[in-house]
Biopython code that builds the backbone (N, CA, C, O; Angstrom):
import numpy as np
from Bio.PDB.StructureBuilder import StructureBuilder

atoms = [
    (1, "MET", "N", (48.758, -14.541, 11.302)),
    (1, "MET", "CA", (48.953, -14.359, 12.681)),
    (1, "MET", "C", (47.796, -13.588, 13.429)),
    (1, "MET", "O", (47.433, -13.848, 14.576)),
    (2, "LYS", "N", (47.198, -12.471, 12.509)),
    (2, "LYS", "CA", (46.132, -11.897, 13.255)),
    (2, "LYS", "C", (44.877, -12.677, 13.263)),
    (2, "LYS", "O", (44.005, -12.396, 14.084)),
    (3, "ASN", "N", (44.721, -13.621, 12.423)),
    (3, "ASN", "CA", (43.742, -14.618, 12.418)),
    (3, "ASN", "C", (43.582, -15.450, 13.922)),
    (3, "ASN", "O", (42.520, -15.701, 14.492)),
    (4, "VAL", "N", (44.887, -15.774, 14.352)),
    (4, "VAL", "CA", (45.009, -16.543, 15.512)),
    (4, "VAL", "C", (44.736, -15.948, 16.701)),
    (4, "VAL", "O", (44.333, -16.589, 17.672)),
    (5, "PHE", "N", (44.956, -14.567, 16.707)),
    (5, "PHE", "CA", (44.564, -13.717, 17.784)),
    (5, "PHE", "C", (43.206, -13.263, 17.961)),
    (5, "PHE", "O", (42.696, -12.873, 19.011)),
    (6, "LYS", "N", (42.625, -13.366, 16.709)),
    (6, "LYS", "CA", (41.177, -13.151, 16.679)),
    (6, "LYS", "C", (40.328, -14.218, 17.148)),
    (6, "LYS", "O", (39.256, -14.046, 17.728)),
    (7, "PHE", "N", (40.901, -15.424, 16.850)),
    (7, "PHE", "CA", (40.001, -16.815, 17.183)),
    (7, "PHE", "C", (40.453, -17.034, 18.700)),
    (7, "PHE", "O", (39.758, -17.734, 19.436)),
    (8, "GLY", "N", (41.516, -16.484, 19.118)),
    (8, "GLY", "CA", (41.746, -16.775, 20.428)),
    (8, "GLY", "C", (41.026, -15.882, 21.461)),
    (8, "GLY", "O", (40.645, -16.335, 22.540)),
    (9, "PHE", "N", (40.881, -14.791, 21.148)),
    (9, "PHE", "CA", (39.958, -13.910, 21.952)),
    (9, "PHE", "C", (38.642, -14.129, 21.672)),
    (9, "PHE", "O", (37.876, -13.767, 22.564)),
    (10, "LEU", "N", (38.128, -14.636, 20.657)),
    (10, "LEU", "CA", (36.890, -15.346, 20.244)),
    (10, "LEU", "C", (36.560, -16.373, 21.175)),
    (10, "LEU", "O", (35.510, -16.348, 21.818)),
    (11, "GLY", "N", (37.399, -17.259, 21.272)),
    (11, "GLY", "CA", (37.337, -18.491, 22.130)),
    (11, "GLY", "C", (37.332, -18.102, 23.731)),
    (11, "GLY", "O", (36.704, -18.702, 24.603)),
    (12, "LEU", "N", (38.162, -16.983, 23.906)),
    (12, "LEU", "CA", (38.131, -16.476, 25.541)),
    (12, "LEU", "C", (36.845, -15.829, 25.675)),
    (12, "LEU", "O", (36.243, -16.088, 26.717)),
    (13, "ALA", "N", (36.338, -15.113, 24.924)),
    (13, "ALA", "CA", (35.006, -14.403, 24.945)),
    (13, "ALA", "C", (33.791, -15.545, 25.356)),
    (13, "ALA", "O", (32.916, -15.438, 26.215)),
    (14, "LEU", "N", (34.075, -16.699, 24.399)),
    (14, "LEU", "CA", (32.745, -17.419, 24.459)),
    (14, "LEU", "C", (32.969, -18.334, 25.775)),
    (14, "LEU", "O", (31.967, -18.708, 26.384)),
    (15, "SER", "N", (34.160, -18.676, 26.197)),
    (15, "SER", "CA", (34.405, -19.418, 27.353)),
    (15, "SER", "C", (33.935, -18.612, 28.634)),
    (15, "SER", "O", (33.401, -19.198, 29.575)),
    (16, "VAL", "N", (34.156, -17.225, 28.633)),
    (16, "VAL", "CA", (33.730, -16.508, 29.671)),
    (16, "VAL", "C", (32.337, -16.304, 29.661)),
    (16, "VAL", "O", (31.804, -16.253, 30.769)),
    (17, "ALA", "N", (31.549, -16.160, 28.562)),
    (17, "ALA", "CA", (30.033, -16.202, 28.539)),
    (17, "ALA", "C", (29.448, -17.308, 28.955)),
    (17, "ALA", "O", (28.516, -17.269, 29.758)),
    (18, "ILE", "N", (29.922, -18.413, 28.464)),
    (18, "ILE", "CA", (29.548, -19.849, 28.862)),
    (18, "ILE", "C", (29.579, -19.908, 30.365)),
    (18, "ILE", "O", (28.617, -20.171, 31.086)),
    (19, "ALA", "N", (30.826, -19.626, 30.752)),
    (19, "ALA", "CA", (30.891, -19.768, 32.238)),
    (19, "ALA", "C", (30.192, -18.950, 33.332)),
    (19, "ALA", "O", (29.925, -19.319, 34.475)),
    (20, "ALA", "N", (29.896, -17.510, 32.626)),
    (20, "ALA", "CA", (28.963, -16.761, 33.345)),
    (20, "ALA", "C", (27.576, -17.206, 33.318)),
    (20, "ALA", "O", (26.903, -17.135, 34.346)),
    (21, "CYS", "N", (27.088, -17.663, 32.221)),
    (21, "CYS", "CA", (25.822, -18.350, 32.244)),
    (21, "CYS", "C", (25.474, -19.546, 33.016)),
    (21, "CYS", "O", (24.314, -19.767, 33.365)),
    (22, "ASN", "N", (26.530, -20.382, 33.310)),
    (22, "ASN", "CA", (26.374, -21.477, 34.005)),
    (22, "ASN", "C", (26.362, -21.157, 35.600)),
    (22, "ASN", "O", (25.658, -21.825, 36.357)),
    (23, "THR", "N", (27.050, -20.267, 35.988)),
    (23, "THR", "CA", (27.194, -19.843, 37.457)),
    (23, "THR", "C", (25.620, -19.221, 37.761)),
    (23, "THR", "O", (25.096, -19.393, 38.861)),
    (24, "THR", "N", (25.123, -18.685, 36.963)),
    (24, "THR", "CA", (23.752, -17.726, 37.256)),
    (24, "THR", "C", (22.539, -18.559, 37.242)),
    (24, "THR", "O", (21.483, -18.134, 37.712)),
    (25, "THR", "N", (22.654, -19.785, 36.698)),
    (25, "THR", "CA", (21.553, -20.415, 36.333)),
    (25, "THR", "C", (20.796, -20.871, 37.509)),
    (25, "THR", "O", (19.571, -20.805, 37.605)),
    (26, "SER", "N", (21.598, -21.335, 38.394)),
    (26, "SER", "CA", (20.894, -21.966, 39.783)),
    (26, "SER", "C", (20.443, -20.673, 40.631)),
    (26, "SER", "O", (19.441, -20.728, 41.343)),
    (27, "GLU", "N", (21.115, -19.668, 40.541)),
    (27, "GLU", "CA", (20.562, -18.300, 41.402)),
    (27, "GLU", "C", (19.228, -17.709, 40.582)),
    (27, "GLU", "O", (18.249, -17.205, 41.131)),
    (28, "SER", "N", (19.409, -17.882, 39.171)),
    (28, "SER", "CA", (17.975, -17.425, 38.623)),
    (28, "SER", "C", (16.903, -18.392, 38.788)),
    (28, "SER", "O", (15.718, -18.059, 38.801)),
    (29, "GLU", "N", (17.314, -19.591, 38.916)),
    (29, "GLU", "CA", (16.157, -20.668, 39.355)),
    (29, "GLU", "C", (15.493, -20.329, 40.503)),
    (29, "GLU", "O", (14.289, -20.081, 40.571)),
    (30, "GLU", "N", (16.434, -20.315, 41.582)),
    (30, "GLU", "CA", (15.848, -19.741, 42.911)),
    (30, "GLU", "C", (15.334, -18.688, 43.057)),
    (30, "GLU", "O", (14.545, -18.568, 43.994)),
    (31, "SER", "N", (15.596, -17.583, 42.200)),
    (31, "SER", "CA", (14.831, -16.193, 42.357)),
    (31, "SER", "C", (13.633, -16.398, 41.626)),
    (31, "SER", "O", (12.676, -15.704, 41.971)),
    (32, "ALA", "N", (13.444, -17.347, 40.516)),
    (32, "ALA", "CA", (12.292, -17.579, 39.704)),
    (32, "ALA", "C", (11.343, -18.278, 40.620)),
    (32, "ALA", "O", (10.182, -17.871, 40.623)),
    (33, "ASP", "N", (11.688, -19.319, 41.434)),
    (33, "ASP", "CA", (10.882, -20.033, 42.341)),
    (33, "ASP", "C", (10.297, -19.049, 43.273)),
    (33, "ASP", "O", (9.069, -18.973, 43.317)),
    (34, "SER", "N", (11.061, -18.243, 44.066)),
    (34, "SER", "CA", (10.664, -17.286, 44.768)),
    (34, "SER", "C", (9.815, -16.249, 44.283)),
    (34, "SER", "O", (8.951, -15.751, 45.005)),
    (35, "LEU", "N", (10.001, -15.906, 43.146)),
    (35, "LEU", "CA", (9.082, -14.877, 42.326)),
    (35, "LEU", "C", (7.751, -15.695, 42.213)),
    (35, "LEU", "O", (6.685, -15.127, 42.452)),
    (36, "GLN", "N", (7.783, -16.858, 41.898)),
    (36, "GLN", "CA", (6.741, -17.610, 41.525)),
    (36, "GLN", "C", (5.894, -17.807, 42.809)),
    (36, "GLN", "O", (4.674, -17.798, 42.644)),
    (37, "ASN", "N", (6.308, -17.961, 43.896)),
    (37, "ASN", "CA", (5.743, -18.081, 45.170)),
    (37, "ASN", "C", (5.151, -16.770, 45.597)),
    (37, "ASN", "O", (4.058, -16.724, 46.161)),
    (38, "GLU", "N", (5.856, -15.720, 45.336)),
    (38, "GLU", "CA", (5.338, -14.418, 45.696)),
    (38, "GLU", "C", (4.178, -13.996, 44.788)),
    (38, "GLU", "O", (3.295, -13.289, 45.274)),
    (39, "ILE", "N", (4.117, -14.362, 43.558)),
    (39, "ILE", "CA", (2.835, -14.147, 42.604)),
    (39, "ILE", "C", (1.783, -15.061, 43.061)),
    (39, "ILE", "O", (0.624, -14.653, 43.001)),
    (40, "GLU", "N", (2.038, -16.329, 43.544)),
    (40, "GLU", "CA", (0.936, -16.902, 44.001)),
    (40, "GLU", "C", (0.384, -16.709, 45.299)),
    (40, "GLU", "O", (-0.768, -17.045, 45.575)),
    (41, "ASN", "N", (1.226, -16.139, 46.164)),
    (41, "ASN", "CA", (0.590, -15.568, 47.428)),
    (41, "ASN", "C", (-0.248, -14.331, 47.158)),
    (41, "ASN", "O", (-1.293, -14.143, 47.780)),
    (42, "GLU", "N", (0.219, -13.448, 46.194)),
    (42, "GLU", "CA", (-0.497, -12.131, 46.062)),
    (42, "GLU", "C", (-1.839, -12.630, 45.256)),
    (42, "GLU", "O", (-2.935, -12.165, 45.567)),
    (43, "MET", "N", (-1.721, -13.449, 44.368)),
    (43, "MET", "CA", (-3.014, -13.662, 43.701)),
    (43, "MET", "C", (-4.030, -14.324, 44.606)),
    (43, "MET", "O", (-5.235, -14.116, 44.463)),
    (44, "GLU", "N", (-3.499, -15.186, 45.615)),
    (44, "GLU", "CA", (-4.503, -15.870, 46.586)),
    (44, "GLU", "C", (-5.004, -14.761, 47.585)),
    (44, "GLU", "O", (-6.135, -14.882, 48.057)),
    (45, "SER", "N", (-4.306, -13.807, 47.890)),
    (45, "SER", "CA", (-4.966, -12.746, 48.782)),
    (45, "SER", "C", (-5.771, -11.817, 47.963)),
    (45, "SER", "O", (-6.721, -11.257, 48.510)),
    (46, "SER", "N", (-5.495, -11.568, 46.642)),
    (46, "SER", "CA", (-6.390, -10.931, 45.935)),
    (46, "SER", "C", (-7.680, -11.472, 45.725)),
    (46, "SER", "O", (-8.710, -10.801, 45.795)),
    (47, "ILE", "N", (-7.627, -12.834, 45.433)),
    (47, "ILE", "CA", (-8.877, -13.484, 45.165)),
    (47, "ILE", "C", (-9.584, -13.539, 46.451)),
    (47, "ILE", "O", (-10.807, -13.408, 46.402)),
    (48, "ASP", "N", (-9.021, -13.710, 47.596)),
    (48, "ASP", "CA", (-9.678, -13.673, 48.714)),
    (48, "ASP", "C", (-10.355, -12.216, 49.106)),
    (48, "ASP", "O", (-11.481, -12.127, 49.595)),
    (49, "THR", "N", (-9.567, -11.176, 48.841)),
    (49, "THR", "CA", (-10.173, -9.913, 48.819)),
    (49, "THR", "C", (-11.495, -9.766, 47.974)),
    (49, "THR", "O", (-12.566, -9.410, 48.466)),
    (50, "ILE", "N", (-11.304, -10.069, 46.691)),
    (50, "ILE", "CA", (-12.599, -9.970, 45.843)),
    (50, "ILE", "C", (-13.520, -10.738, 46.390)),
    (50, "ILE", "O", (-14.614, -10.181, 46.484)),
    (51, "ASP", "N", (-13.452, -12.118, 46.892)),
    (51, "ASP", "CA", (-14.474, -12.933, 47.403)),
    (51, "ASP", "C", (-15.276, -12.210, 48.497)),
    (51, "ASP", "O", (-16.505, -12.275, 48.517)),
    (52, "SER", "N", (-14.496, -11.452, 49.496)),
    (52, "SER", "CA", (-15.012, -10.930, 50.604)),
    (52, "SER", "C", (-15.858, -9.698, 50.006)),
    (52, "SER", "O", (-17.075, -9.657, 50.188)),
    (53, "ILE", "N", (-15.176, -8.689, 49.284)),
    (53, "ILE", "CA", (-15.868, -7.805, 48.698)),
    (53, "ILE", "C", (-17.295, -8.256, 47.833)),
    (53, "ILE", "O", (-18.355, -7.632, 47.892)),
    (54, "GLY", "N", (-17.108, -9.201, 47.212)),
    (54, "GLY", "CA", (-18.381, -9.919, 46.608)),
    (54, "GLY", "C", (-19.650, -10.421, 47.415)),
    (54, "GLY", "O", (-20.854, -10.219, 47.262)),
    (55, "GLY", "N", (-18.894, -11.173, 48.361)),
    (55, "GLY", "CA", (-20.026, -11.543, 49.554)),
    (55, "GLY", "C", (-20.515, -10.342, 50.316)),
    (55, "GLY", "O", (-21.615, -10.433, 50.861)),
    (56, "ALA", "N", (-19.789, -9.167, 50.422)),
    (56, "ALA", "CA", (-20.233, -8.062, 51.291)),
    (56, "ALA", "C", (-21.389, -7.433, 50.195)),
    (56, "ALA", "O", (-22.468, -6.960, 50.553)),
    (57, "ALA", "N", (-21.016, -7.513, 49.074)),
    (57, "ALA", "CA", (-22.018, -6.710, 48.060)),
    (57, "ALA", "C", (-23.460, -7.560, 47.832)),
    (57, "ALA", "O", (-24.564, -7.033, 47.698)),
    (58, "LEU", "N", (-23.198, -8.887, 47.822)),
    (58, "LEU", "CA", (-24.306, -9.620, 47.807)),
    (58, "LEU", "C", (-25.114, -9.671, 49.251)),
    (58, "LEU", "O", (-26.321, -9.911, 49.262)),
    (59, "ASP", "N", (-24.520, -9.478, 50.226)),
    (59, "ASP", "CA", (-25.300, -9.347, 51.509)),
    (59, "ASP", "C", (-26.171, -8.146, 51.535)),
    (59, "ASP", "O", (-27.326, -8.172, 51.959)),
    (60, "SER", "N", (-25.441, -6.850, 50.960)),
    (60, "SER", "CA", (-26.084, -5.642, 51.099)),
    (60, "SER", "C", (-27.203, -5.622, 50.002)),
    (60, "SER", "O", (-28.156, -4.852, 50.124)),
    (61, "LEU", "N", (-27.096, -6.427, 48.984)),
    (61, "LEU", "CA", (-28.179, -6.564, 47.926)),
    (61, "LEU", "C", (-29.367, -7.362, 48.703)),
    (61, "LEU", "O", (-30.518, -6.969, 48.511)),
    (62, "ASP", "N", (-29.166, -8.337, 49.471)),
    (62, "ASP", "CA", (-30.072, -9.184, 49.861)),
    (62, "ASP", "C", (-30.699, -8.399, 50.999)),
    (62, "ASP", "O", (-31.880, -8.645, 51.245)),
    (63, "SER", "N", (-30.063, -7.486, 51.726)),
    (63, "SER", "CA", (-30.707, -6.509, 52.861)),
    (63, "SER", "C", (-31.552, -5.581, 52.267)),
    (63, "SER", "O", (-32.615, -5.298, 52.820)),
    (64, "LEU", "N", (-31.222, -5.063, 51.206)),
    (64, "LEU", "CA", (-31.975, -4.178, 50.326)),
    (64, "LEU", "C", (-33.308, -4.761, 49.780)),
    (64, "LEU", "O", (-34.321, -4.064, 49.837)),
    (65, "SER", "N", (-33.344, -5.838, 49.328)),
    (65, "SER", "CA", (-34.526, -6.528, 48.706)),
    (65, "SER", "C", (-35.454, -6.984, 49.893)),
    (65, "SER", "O", (-36.614, -7.301, 49.629)),
    (66, "ASN", "N", (-35.028, -7.027, 51.092)),
    (66, "ASN", "CA", (-35.953, -7.509, 52.002)),
    (66, "ASN", "C", (-36.393, -6.325, 52.541)),
    (66, "ASN", "O", (-37.254, -6.329, 53.421)),
]
sb = StructureBuilder()
sb.init_structure("model")
sb.init_model(0)
sb.init_chain("A")
sb.init_seg("    ")
for serial, (resi, resn, name, xyz) in enumerate(atoms, 1):
    if name == "N":
        sb.init_residue(resn, " ", resi, " ")
    sb.init_atom(name, np.array(xyz, "f"), 0.0, 1.0, " ", f" {name:<3s}", serial, name[0])
structure = sb.get_structure()
């Protein structure tokens, strides 16, 4: 009789765990997509900033050499 209750609770726990994982999958995919977009935007702005700093450095070196 004890084993029946143990397997019953195990089945209940697994059912709840599977249900919890299935409901958050779409939410986590949406948050992962938005996080990926944020990372891409930050990377693009960082690259633009580095390019502008590099361009300014090259311009100042060119003006020093003249």
